[in-house]
C-alpha positions as CSV (number, residue, x, y, z in Angstrom):
1,M,98.4,114.0,-131.3
2,F,98.0,111.7,-134.3
3,Y,100.7,113.6,-136.3
4,W,103.0,113.6,-133.3
5,L,102.7,109.8,-133.1
6,M,103.3,109.6,-136.8
7,K,106.6,111.6,-136.4
8,R,107.7,109.3,-133.5
9,V,106.7,106.1,-135.1
10,V,107.2,106.7,-138.9
11,F,108.9,109.8,-140.0
12,G,111.6,110.1,-137.4
13,P,112.8,106.5,-137.5
14,L,112.7,106.5,-141.4
15,L,114.9,109.6,-141.6
16,K,117.3,108.1,-139.0
17,L,117.5,104.8,-140.8
18,V,118.2,106.3,-144.3
19,Y,120.3,109.4,-143.5
20,R,122.0,108.5,-140.1
21,P,121.8,112.0,-138.8
22,W,123.9,113.1,-135.8
23,I,123.3,115.7,-133.1
24,R,125.5,117.7,-130.7
25,G,124.2,119.7,-127.8
26,A,120.8,118.0,-127.5
27,G,121.0,118.6,-123.7
28,N,120.7,122.3,-124.3
29,V,117.1,121.8,-125.2
30,P,115.1,121.9,-121.9
31,A,113.1,118.8,-121.0
32,T,110.1,120.9,-120.2
33,G,109.0,124.5,-120.7
34,A,108.9,126.9,-123.6
35,A,111.9,127.9,-125.8
36,I,112.5,129.3,-129.3
37,L,114.9,127.3,-131.5
38,A,116.4,129.7,-134.0
39,S,118.2,127.9,-136.9
40,N,120.0,128.6,-140.1
41,H,118.0,127.6,-143.1
42,Q,119.7,125.8,-146.0
43,A,117.0,123.4,-147.3
44,V,113.4,122.4,-147.0
45,V,114.3,119.3,-145.0
46,D,115.9,121.4,-142.2
47,S,112.6,121.3,-140.3
48,F,112.3,117.5,-140.8
49,F,115.7,116.6,-139.5
50,L,115.7,119.0,-136.6
51,A,112.3,117.8,-135.4
52,A,113.3,114.1,-135.8
53,M,116.4,114.5,-133.6
54,L,114.6,116.0,-130.6
55,D,112.6,114.1,-128.0
56,R,110.1,116.9,-127.6
57,R,107.5,118.1,-130.1
58,L,108.9,121.1,-132.1
59,V,106.5,123.3,-134.1
60,F,107.4,125.3,-137.2
61,I,105.2,127.4,-139.4
62,G,104.9,126.5,-143.1
63,K,103.3,128.0,-146.2
64,Q,99.6,127.3,-146.6
65,E,100.3,125.9,-150.0
66,Y,102.0,122.8,-148.5
67,F,98.6,121.8,-147.0
68,T,96.2,122.6,-149.8
69,G,97.5,120.4,-152.7
70,S,95.1,118.1,-154.4
71,G,95.2,114.4,-155.2
72,I,97.4,111.7,-153.7
73,K,100.6,113.8,-153.8
74,G,98.9,116.7,-152.1
75,R,97.6,114.6,-149.3
76,L,101.0,113.0,-148.9
77,V,102.8,116.3,-148.7
78,S,100.2,117.7,-146.2
79,G,100.4,114.6,-144.0
80,F,104.2,114.7,-144.0
81,M,104.3,118.4,-143.1
82,R,101.9,117.9,-140.2
83,G,103.8,114.8,-139.2
84,V,107.0,116.7,-138.6
85,G,105.2,119.4,-136.6
86,T,104.5,122.1,-139.2
87,I,101.5,124.4,-138.7
88,P,100.0,126.1,-141.9
89,V,100.1,129.9,-141.9
90,D,99.0,132.2,-144.7
91,R,102.2,134.3,-145.0
92,G,101.0,136.3,-148.0
93,G,100.2,140.0,-147.7
94,G,101.0,142.5,-145.0
95,R,99.5,140.4,-142.2
96,G,101.7,137.4,-142.9
97,S,104.4,138.2,-140.3
98,E,101.8,139.0,-137.7
99,A,100.1,135.6,-138.2
100,A,103.5,133.9,-137.9
101,L,104.3,135.8,-134.7
102,A,100.8,135.0,-133.2
103,T,101.3,131.3,-134.0
104,G,104.7,131.3,-132.2
105,L,103.4,133.2,-129.2
106,R,100.5,130.8,-128.8
107,Q,102.9,127.8,-128.9
108,L,105.3,129.3,-126.4
109,R,102.5,130.3,-124.0
110,E,101.4,126.7,-124.0
111,G,104.9,125.8,-122.8
112,G,106.1,124.3,-126.2
113,L,109.0,124.6,-128.5
114,F,108.8,126.8,-131.5
115,G,111.2,126.7,-134.4
116,I,112.0,129.7,-136.5
117,Y,114.4,130.6,-139.3
118,P,115.6,134.2,-138.7
119,E,116.9,134.5,-142.3
120,G,113.3,134.3,-143.4
121,T,114.0,132.1,-146.4
122,R,116.5,129.4,-147.5
123,S,120.0,130.5,-148.1
124,P,120.6,130.7,-151.9
125,D,124.2,129.4,-151.6
126,G,124.8,127.8,-148.2
127,R,126.0,131.0,-146.6
128,L,124.4,132.6,-143.5
129,Y,122.4,135.8,-144.2
130,R,121.2,138.8,-142.2
131,G,118.5,137.9,-139.7
132,K,115.0,139.5,-139.7
133,T,114.0,140.9,-136.3
134,G,110.8,138.8,-135.9
135,V,112.8,136.3,-133.8
136,A,113.8,139.1,-131.4
137,R,110.3,140.4,-131.1
138,L,109.1,136.9,-130.4
139,A,111.8,136.4,-127.7
140,L,111.0,139.7,-126.0
141,E,107.3,139.4,-126.0
142,S,107.4,135.8,-124.7
143,G,110.3,136.1,-122.3
144,V,111.5,132.6,-123.2
145,P,115.1,131.7,-124.0
146,V,116.4,131.4,-127.6
147,I,118.4,128.3,-128.4
148,P,120.6,128.7,-131.5
149,V,120.8,125.8,-133.9
150,A,123.0,125.0,-136.9
151,M,121.9,122.6,-139.5
152,I,125.0,120.9,-141.1
153,G,125.0,119.4,-144.6
154,T,121.5,120.0,-145.7
155,A,122.6,122.5,-148.3
156,D,124.6,119.8,-150.0
157,A,122.0,117.1,-149.5
158,Q,119.2,119.3,-150.9
159,P,120.3,122.3,-152.9
160,I,117.6,124.6,-154.2
161,G,115.7,122.8,-157.0
162,R,116.2,119.3,-155.7
163,R,113.1,117.6,-154.3
164,I,114.5,114.5,-152.6
165,P,117.7,115.0,-150.6
166,K,120.6,112.8,-151.6
167,I,121.5,110.2,-149.0
168,M,124.3,111.6,-146.8
169,R,124.8,112.3,-143.1
170,I,123.0,115.4,-141.8
171,G,124.1,117.1,-138.6
172,V,122.4,119.2,-136.0
173,V,124.4,121.4,-133.6
174,V,122.5,122.9,-130.7
175,G,124.0,125.8,-128.8
176,E,123.5,127.1,-125.2
177,P,120.3,129.1,-124.5
178,L,120.4,132.9,-124.9
179,D,118.6,134.9,-122.3
180,F,117.1,138.3,-123.4
181,T,114.8,139.0,-120.4
182,R,116.9,142.1,-119.7
183,Y,115.2,143.7,-122.7
184,R,111.6,142.7,-121.7
185,G,109.1,145.4,-122.6
186,M,111.4,146.9,-125.3
187,E,110.0,144.9,-128.2
188,N,109.1,148.1,-130.0
189,D,112.6,149.5,-130.0
190,R,114.0,148.8,-133.4
191,F,117.6,149.2,-132.2
192,I,117.1,146.7,-129.5
193,L,115.4,144.3,-131.9
194,R,118.4,144.6,-134.3
195,S,120.9,144.1,-131.5
196,V,119.1,141.0,-130.2
197,T,118.8,139.5,-133.7
198,D,122.5,140.1,-134.5
199,E,123.4,138.3,-131.2
200,I,121.3,135.3,-132.2
201,M,122.8,135.2,-135.7
202,Y,126.3,135.5,-134.3
203,A,125.6,132.4,-132.1
204,I,124.3,130.5,-135.1
205,M,127.4,131.5,-137.1
206,S,129.7,130.4,-134.3
207,L,128.0,126.9,-134.4
208,S,127.8,126.4,-138.1
209,G,131.1,127.9,-139.3
210,Q,129.3,129.5,-142.2
211,E,130.4,132.6,-144.1
212,Y,128.1,135.5,-143.2
213,V,126.6,138.0,-145.7
214,D,125.2,141.1,-144.3
215,V,122.2,141.4,-146.6
216,Y,118.8,139.6,-146.4
217,A,118.6,136.2,-148.2
218,A,115.5,137.4,-150.0
219,T,117.4,140.4,-151.4
220,Q,120.2,138.1,-152.6
221,K,117.8,135.8,-154.3
222,A,116.1,138.8,-156.0
223,R,119.5,140.0,-157.3
224,I,120.4,136.6,-158.7
225,A,116.9,136.3,-160.3
226,T,117.3,139.6,-162.1
227,G,120.8,139.0,-163.3
228,H,122.6,141.3,-160.9
229,P,125.8,140.2,-159.3
230,A,125.4,138.5,-155.9
231,V,126.8,140.2,-152.8
232,S,129.9,138.5,-151.5
233,G,131.0,139.1,-147.9
234,D,131.0,142.7,-147.0
235,A,129.2,144.7,-149.7
236,A,131.8,147.5,-149.5
237,D,135.2,145.9,-149.4
238,H,134.5,142.1,-149.6
239,L,136.1,141.5,-146.2
240,P,134.7,138.7,-143.9
241,V,132.1,140.1,-141.6
242,A,130.0,138.9,-138.7
243,P,126.5,140.0,-137.4
244,G,126.5,143.3,-135.6
245,G,130.1,144.2,-136.5
246,R,131.5,141.5,-134.2
247,P,134.8,139.8,-134.9
248,V,134.5,136.8,-137.2
249,P,134.6,133.6,-135.2
250,D,137.4,131.2,-136.0
251,V,135.1,128.2,-136.6
252,E,135.2,125.4,-139.1
253,P,132.0,123.7,-140.2
254,P,131.4,120.8,-137.8
255,E,132.1,117.3,-139.0
256,P,130.5,114.1,-137.5
257,P,133.0,111.9,-135.6
258,G,133.1,108.4,-137.1
259,D,131.5,106.7,-134.1
260,E,128.4,108.9,-134.1
261,T,125.0,107.3,-134.6
262,A,121.6,108.6,-135.4
263,D,120.5,108.3,-131.8
264,G,123.7,109.4,-130.1
265,P,124.9,108.2,-126.7
266,P,122.4,107.7,-123.8
267,D,122.2,111.3,-122.8
268,G,121.0,112.4,-126.2
269,D,124.2,114.2,-127.3
270,A,126.3,112.6,-130.0
271,A,129.9,112.0,-129.0
272,S,132.3,114.7,-129.9
């Protein structure tokens, strides 16, 4: 509760004052009850801005290393991460994904909101990458809706290697909830898990207007780190693609209207 109050009183207002973030579709987040918020992942600060723009407490998982630093800096980082709703999870080793799944299920069974990045890691270049099926497993085991989210502008504000994001407007676009209860009990079917994941990623792509690359972001990062050419578009013929072989949506990256404010209009949705 202390860290939730810190977010409401300190972290949220500070981010809004400095960066003037905007939000669309806030009404798609239920006022009560459990839901999964599945977002693209462009920067470390994605979790901070998304949590700050919601009225409800949103929990993410974070690397254990964020909470174990020493000295004043370590305590500040730990306090900030907890203040924006991040739960420490040891993601190393073969049990890392199971620990993350268990944390998410526990939060959802308590009726809360759980945030997840299906790409598994930050995009290396601002594009949208193939989703990992953990989000689908979480949705099918919990039976709660998945709400797609697109973070806008964070890749420009905080590219990889930059610690403090530059001051610019950050956007959050929240889509309509996706219901996968028709697949309840099929969480061990890898084909169903892939289909559900692709549907979620397509919804995120339709909100963000990002180019999609049908490889995992971690694979792309490894290729770049070892000097191999990065995959561009479709690995075979370099044509635009979308998750699950769907048609590429004709969507431009959202821009904030000039009259939008950090808090938006009274109903919580920024004017469009």
